[in-house]
GUKOL-600334 format. One record per residue (C-alpha): residue in three letters; x, y, z. Coordinates in steps of 0.02 Angstrom, whole numbers, plus 50000, padded with zeros to 5 digits. Layout:
<sites>
+------+-------+-------+-------+
: code :    px :    py :    pz :
+------+-------+-------+-------+
:  ALA :     X :     Y :     Z :
...
+------+-------+-------+-------+
</sites>
This chain:
<sites>
+------+-------+-------+-------+
: code :    px :    py :    pz :
+------+-------+-------+-------+
:  UNK : 49777 : 48589 : 50222 :
:  UNK : 49856 : 48724 : 50112 :
:  UNK : 50005 : 48666 : 50009 :
:  UNK : 50161 : 48770 : 50043 :
:  UNK : 50240 : 48839 : 49885 :
:  UNK : 50426 : 48865 : 49871 :
:  UNK : 50404 : 49042 : 49804 :
:  UNK : 50267 : 49166 : 49847 :
:  UNK : 50252 : 49302 : 49715 :
:  UNK : 50173 : 49464 : 49776 :
:  UNK : 50100 : 49593 : 49657 :
:  UNK : 50029 : 49757 : 49717 :
:  UNK : 49910 : 49838 : 49594 :
:  UNK : 49791 : 49982 : 49572 :
:  UNK : 49672 : 50000 : 49423 :
:  UNK : 49795 : 49940 : 49290 :
:  UNK : 49709 : 49779 : 49237 :
:  UNK : 49764 : 49805 : 49056 :
:  UNK : 49946 : 49788 : 49112 :
:  UNK : 49919 : 49667 : 49255 :
:  UNK : 49862 : 49531 : 49135 :
:  UNK : 50032 : 49535 : 49049 :
:  UNK : 50124 : 49526 : 49216 :
:  UNK : 50019 : 49374 : 49263 :
:  UNK : 50059 : 49292 : 49095 :
:  UNK : 50244 : 49314 : 49129 :
:  UNK : 50222 : 49219 : 49293 :
:  UNK : 50124 : 49082 : 49207 :
:  UNK : 50262 : 49064 : 49078 :
:  UNK : 50394 : 49024 : 49210 :
:  UNK : 50496 : 48866 : 49189 :
:  UNK : 50495 : 48853 : 49380 :
:  UNK : 50318 : 48804 : 49428 :
:  UNK : 50317 : 48789 : 49619 :
:  UNK : 50244 : 48960 : 49653 :
:  UNK : 50090 : 49050 : 49715 :
:  UNK : 50041 : 49223 : 49654 :
:  UNK : 49957 : 49341 : 49778 :
:  UNK : 49887 : 49497 : 49695 :
:  UNK : 49839 : 49636 : 49816 :
:  UNK : 49730 : 49775 : 49751 :
:  UNK : 49749 : 49945 : 49832 :
:  UNK : 49560 : 49970 : 49837 :
:  UNK : 49543 : 49939 : 49650 :
:  UNK : 49383 : 50002 : 49570 :
:  UNK : 49407 : 49934 : 49393 :
:  UNK : 49389 : 49756 : 49325 :
:  UNK : 49549 : 49692 : 49406 :
:  UNK : 49460 : 49553 : 49501 :
:  UNK : 49378 : 49489 : 49341 :
:  UNK : 49543 : 49492 : 49246 :
:  UNK : 49629 : 49390 : 49383 :
:  UNK : 49484 : 49266 : 49388 :
:  UNK : 49491 : 49243 : 49200 :
:  UNK : 49656 : 49148 : 49217 :
:  UNK : 49569 : 49014 : 49320 :
:  UNK : 49730 : 48954 : 49401 :
:  UNK : 49718 : 48893 : 49582 :
:  UNK : 49894 : 48960 : 49615 :
:  UNK : 49832 : 49138 : 49587 :
:  UNK : 49725 : 49233 : 49711 :
:  UNK : 49665 : 49412 : 49724 :
:  UNK : 49626 : 49515 : 49878 :
:  UNK : 49570 : 49695 : 49873 :
:  UNK : 49603 : 49819 : 50012 :
:  UNK : 49449 : 49910 : 50075 :
:  UNK : 49547 : 50073 : 50086 :
:  UNK : 49684 : 50139 : 49974 :
:  UNK : 49861 : 50147 : 50045 :
:  UNK : 49920 : 50255 : 49900 :
:  UNK : 50079 : 50158 : 49856 :
:  UNK : 50145 : 49981 : 49852 :
:  UNK : 50222 : 49960 : 50027 :
:  UNK : 50053 : 49930 : 50112 :
:  UNK : 49988 : 49803 : 49985 :
:  UNK : 50157 : 49716 : 49982 :
:  UNK : 50151 : 49695 : 50171 :
:  UNK : 49973 : 49630 : 50157 :
:  UNK : 50031 : 49505 : 50026 :
:  UNK : 50170 : 49441 : 50137 :
:  UNK : 50046 : 49412 : 50280 :
:  UNK : 49956 : 49291 : 50162 :
:  UNK : 50112 : 49210 : 50088 :
:  UNK : 50167 : 49034 : 50134 :
:  UNK : 50322 : 49018 : 50024 :
:  UNK : 50499 : 48988 : 50085 :
:  UNK : 50556 : 49124 : 49965 :
:  UNK : 50471 : 49287 : 49919 :
:  UNK : 50471 : 49372 : 49749 :
:  UNK : 50389 : 49534 : 49695 :
:  UNK : 50322 : 49580 : 49524 :
:  UNK : 50259 : 49756 : 49495 :
:  UNK : 50102 : 49757 : 49390 :
:  UNK : 50190 : 49849 : 49247 :
:  UNK : 50347 : 49740 : 49238 :
:  UNK : 50381 : 49576 : 49147 :
:  UNK : 50486 : 49421 : 49184 :
:  UNK : 50580 : 49315 : 49060 :
:  UNK : 50525 : 49131 : 49073 :
:  UNK : 50680 : 49077 : 49170 :
:  UNK : 50675 : 49219 : 49299 :
:  UNK : 50621 : 49114 : 49449 :
:  UNK : 50721 : 48961 : 49398 :
:  UNK : 50884 : 49058 : 49388 :
:  UNK : 50857 : 49160 : 49546 :
:  UNK : 50801 : 49011 : 49653 :
:  UNK : 50957 : 48916 : 49603 :
:  UNK : 51067 : 49068 : 49634 :
:  UNK : 50990 : 49103 : 49805 :
:  UNK : 51011 : 48923 : 49862 :
:  UNK : 51188 : 48901 : 49796 :
:  UNK : 51252 : 49069 : 49860 :
:  UNK : 51169 : 49059 : 50033 :
:  UNK : 51123 : 49242 : 50008 :
:  UNK : 50982 : 49327 : 50102 :
:  UNK : 50922 : 49414 : 49944 :
:  UNK : 50970 : 49404 : 49761 :
:  UNK : 50917 : 49513 : 49616 :
:  UNK : 50937 : 49509 : 49429 :
:  UNK : 51037 : 49636 : 49330 :
:  UNK : 50927 : 49790 : 49314 :
:  UNK : 50863 : 49817 : 49138 :
:  UNK : 50736 : 49954 : 49103 :
:  UNK : 50650 : 49992 : 48939 :
:  UNK : 50577 : 50163 : 48903 :
:  UNK : 50422 : 50206 : 48803 :
:  UNK : 50525 : 50192 : 48642 :
:  UNK : 50588 : 50015 : 48683 :
:  UNK : 50764 : 50079 : 48718 :
:  UNK : 50853 : 49975 : 48853 :
:  UNK : 50952 : 50044 : 48999 :
:  UNK : 51059 : 49944 : 49121 :
:  UNK : 51057 : 50013 : 49299 :
:  UNK : 51230 : 49956 : 49357 :
:  UNK : 51392 : 50028 : 49289 :
:  UNK : 51520 : 49942 : 49400 :
:  UNK : 51575 : 49761 : 49396 :
:  UNK : 51532 : 49720 : 49577 :
:  UNK : 51390 : 49594 : 49577 :
:  UNK : 51341 : 49630 : 49756 :
:  UNK : 51227 : 49765 : 49823 :
:  UNK : 51290 : 49942 : 49844 :
:  UNK : 51175 : 50084 : 49903 :
:  UNK : 51216 : 50177 : 49743 :
:  UNK : 51125 : 50040 : 49645 :
:  UNK : 50941 : 50048 : 49601 :
:  UNK : 50867 : 49873 : 49600 :
:  UNK : 50677 : 49872 : 49579 :
:  UNK : 50580 : 49744 : 49680 :
:  UNK : 50526 : 49651 : 49522 :
:  UNK : 50705 : 49587 : 49513 :
:  UNK : 50715 : 49517 : 49690 :
:  UNK : 50705 : 49345 : 49768 :
:  UNK : 50729 : 49338 : 49956 :
:  UNK : 50710 : 49226 : 50106 :
:  UNK : 50552 : 49257 : 50207 :
:  UNK : 50658 : 49269 : 50365 :
:  UNK : 50733 : 49432 : 50300 :
:  UNK : 50561 : 49510 : 50280 :
:  UNK : 50514 : 49454 : 50454 :
:  UNK : 50673 : 49525 : 50530 :
:  UNK : 50653 : 49694 : 50443 :
:  UNK : 50465 : 49695 : 50480 :
:  UNK : 50419 : 49719 : 50299 :
:  UNK : 50416 : 49877 : 50196 :
:  UNK : 50410 : 50052 : 50269 :
:  UNK : 50284 : 50176 : 50199 :
:  UNK : 50346 : 50305 : 50072 :
:  UNK : 50291 : 50451 : 50179 :
:  UNK : 50395 : 50391 : 50327 :
:  UNK : 50566 : 50383 : 50240 :
:  UNK : 50694 : 50502 : 50164 :
:  UNK : 50742 : 50382 : 50025 :
:  UNK : 50630 : 50407 : 49873 :
:  UNK : 50574 : 50228 : 49850 :
:  UNK : 50517 : 50106 : 49987 :
:  UNK : 50597 : 49962 : 49893 :
:  UNK : 50768 : 50045 : 49899 :
:  UNK : 50740 : 50085 : 50083 :
:  UNK : 50714 : 49899 : 50113 :
:  UNK : 50876 : 49853 : 50024 :
:  UNK : 50971 : 49986 : 50119 :
:  UNK : 50907 : 49925 : 50287 :
:  UNK : 50957 : 49748 : 50242 :
:  UNK : 51130 : 49811 : 50190 :
:  UNK : 51148 : 49904 : 50355 :
:  UNK : 51120 : 49739 : 50445 :
:  UNK : 51260 : 49661 : 50343 :
:  UNK : 51143 : 49544 : 50250 :
:  UNK : 51210 : 49454 : 50097 :
:  UNK : 51133 : 49540 : 49945 :
:  UNK : 51196 : 49478 : 49777 :
:  UNK : 51163 : 49523 : 49596 :
:  UNK : 51138 : 49383 : 49469 :
:  UNK : 51245 : 49417 : 49314 :
:  UNK : 51099 : 49401 : 49192 :
:  UNK : 50947 : 49499 : 49136 :
:  UNK : 50793 : 49400 : 49189 :
:  UNK : 50661 : 49537 : 49189 :
:  UNK : 50613 : 49698 : 49103 :
:  UNK : 50568 : 49851 : 49205 :
:  UNK : 50442 : 49966 : 49121 :
:  UNK : 50439 : 50122 : 49232 :
:  UNK : 50275 : 50215 : 49228 :
:  UNK : 50371 : 50378 : 49254 :
:  UNK : 50423 : 50366 : 49071 :
:  UNK : 50239 : 50379 : 49019 :
:  UNK : 50146 : 50530 : 49092 :
:  UNK : 49962 : 50502 : 49136 :
:  UNK : 49988 : 50315 : 49119 :
:  UNK : 49848 : 50278 : 49241 :
:  UNK : 49725 : 50373 : 49130 :
:  UNK : 49775 : 50315 : 48956 :
:  UNK : 49764 : 50126 : 48992 :
:  UNK : 49876 : 50079 : 48845 :
:  UNK : 49955 : 49906 : 48843 :
:  UNK : 50025 : 49893 : 48666 :
:  UNK : 50208 : 49896 : 48724 :
:  UNK : 50177 : 49760 : 48854 :
:  UNK : 50090 : 49650 : 48727 :
:  UNK : 50232 : 49667 : 48601 :
:  UNK : 50367 : 49634 : 48732 :
:  UNK : 50276 : 49482 : 48803 :
:  UNK : 50292 : 49390 : 48639 :
:  UNK : 50467 : 49453 : 48601 :
:  UNK : 50528 : 49390 : 48771 :
:  UNK : 50489 : 49212 : 48720 :
:  UNK : 50626 : 49227 : 48587 :
:  UNK : 50800 : 49196 : 48660 :
:  UNK : 50879 : 49306 : 48528 :
:  UNK : 50781 : 49456 : 48592 :
:  UNK : 50868 : 49448 : 48762 :
:  UNK : 51037 : 49436 : 48674 :
:  UNK : 50995 : 49592 : 48574 :
:  UNK : 50947 : 49687 : 48732 :
:  UNK : 51104 : 49627 : 48821 :
:  UNK : 51214 : 49686 : 48677 :
:  UNK : 51134 : 49858 : 48675 :
:  UNK : 51142 : 49874 : 48865 :
:  UNK : 51325 : 49818 : 48867 :
:  UNK : 51370 : 49951 : 48739 :
:  UNK : 51282 : 50084 : 48843 :
:  UNK : 51370 : 50025 : 49001 :
:  UNK : 51540 : 50035 : 48914 :
:  UNK : 51499 : 50212 : 48859 :
:  UNK : 51447 : 50260 : 49035 :
:  UNK : 51607 : 50187 : 49109 :
:  UNK : 51707 : 50290 : 48986 :
:  UNK : 51608 : 50443 : 49037 :
:  UNK : 51649 : 50409 : 49220 :
:  UNK : 51833 : 50425 : 49176 :
:  UNK : 51801 : 50595 : 49097 :
:  UNK : 51687 : 50668 : 49229 :
:  UNK : 51662 : 50853 : 49249 :
:  UNK : 51705 : 50921 : 49421 :
:  UNK : 51519 : 50926 : 49462 :
:  UNK : 51495 : 50741 : 49421 :
:  UNK : 51657 : 50696 : 49510 :
:  UNK : 51592 : 50784 : 49665 :
:  UNK : 51427 : 50689 : 49652 :
:  UNK : 51519 : 50523 : 49638 :
:  UNK : 51630 : 50563 : 49788 :
:  UNK : 51477 : 50621 : 49886 :
:  UNK : 51396 : 50452 : 49858 :
:  UNK : 51551 : 50356 : 49914 :
:  UNK : 51569 : 50463 : 50072 :
:  UNK : 51385 : 50437 : 50117 :
:  UNK : 51402 : 50250 : 50094 :
:  UNK : 51559 : 50246 : 50202 :
:  UNK : 51460 : 50337 : 50338 :
:  UNK : 51315 : 50215 : 50322 :
:  UNK : 51199 : 50346 : 50247 :
:  UNK : 51099 : 50318 : 50088 :
:  UNK : 51153 : 50449 : 49959 :
:  UNK : 50973 : 50478 : 49905 :
:  UNK : 50919 : 50514 : 50084 :
:  UNK : 51065 : 50633 : 50108 :
:  UNK : 51023 : 50731 : 49950 :
:  UNK : 50840 : 50743 : 49996 :
:  UNK : 50883 : 50805 : 50170 :
:  UNK : 51004 : 50937 : 50104 :
:  UNK : 50872 : 50991 : 49977 :
:  UNK : 50745 : 51009 : 50120 :
:  UNK : 50625 : 50890 : 50033 :
:  UNK : 50488 : 50819 : 50142 :
:  UNK : 50470 : 50633 : 50169 :
:  UNK : 50366 : 50552 : 50033 :
:  UNK : 50393 : 50693 : 49907 :
:  UNK : 50439 : 50570 : 49769 :
:  UNK : 50282 : 50465 : 49783 :
:  UNK : 50179 : 50626 : 49780 :
:  UNK : 50269 : 50678 : 49621 :
:  UNK : 50244 : 50507 : 49541 :
:  UNK : 50059 : 50503 : 49581 :
:  UNK : 50033 : 50674 : 49504 :
:  UNK : 50134 : 50628 : 49349 :
:  UNK : 50038 : 50464 : 49329 :
:  UNK : 49872 : 50556 : 49333 :
:  UNK : 49824 : 50509 : 49511 :
:  UNK : 49773 : 50620 : 49655 :
:  UNK : 49906 : 50657 : 49787 :
+------+-------+-------+-------+
</sites>
């Protein structure tokens, strides 16, 4: 009989074994240990399976799709069909968790009775410069936020109710993860932001042709730095300073930026995602963003 884990971690991947190994290490370093890690390859053709097997941990398993879906929504749905955890977490293959990520979010989810919680967004570019993705002080979801799936912890019942992720080419919102959050918000689900950085997002869009270069130096350096508590404090200080500067800028907006801000608030009041509204007005086809990302990353569209 299979033991049920409290948290099922799902990682969608495609031919990035050099980065995936660091993502796996960040799961293994968690202070919360009651997890299973399900890695779903999108028809991987590299040594991903061997890299996963090299960790020799019974909590980690790898499945490889026979056909490529082309983006993470399909593999993420496949992973959920195999998951047995009460809670679901996602970790993109190019992102990293601090050791207390799961511990803090599990506690927060249970104590808040939320449907989904997510950590404060913190991205780092190719030059190791941090950027915080929220400029207001409201620690609850707003459709103007961008909260990558690597930051989430949610109840499996929410995934079941929303019937998983929708494919990128079927939605107006650029990213399927943000489409999922928006649909949950539309159903008045309780979506809360934890007031702490517990993960680092390393967007591949900051590194053109990232799927061809196969460089992992930044991930290796960050993995060891993240074990030092002072490193997070340094990132938080830098991000706080940037947030203060951005809040000041919001008070001195040009008319164009003021219009953009008001446009977002009107869309949200009407129950429309601002990103979807902009893409519709710009006559962009569904899935245009994933096509752009694949081309920029060095993949076929």
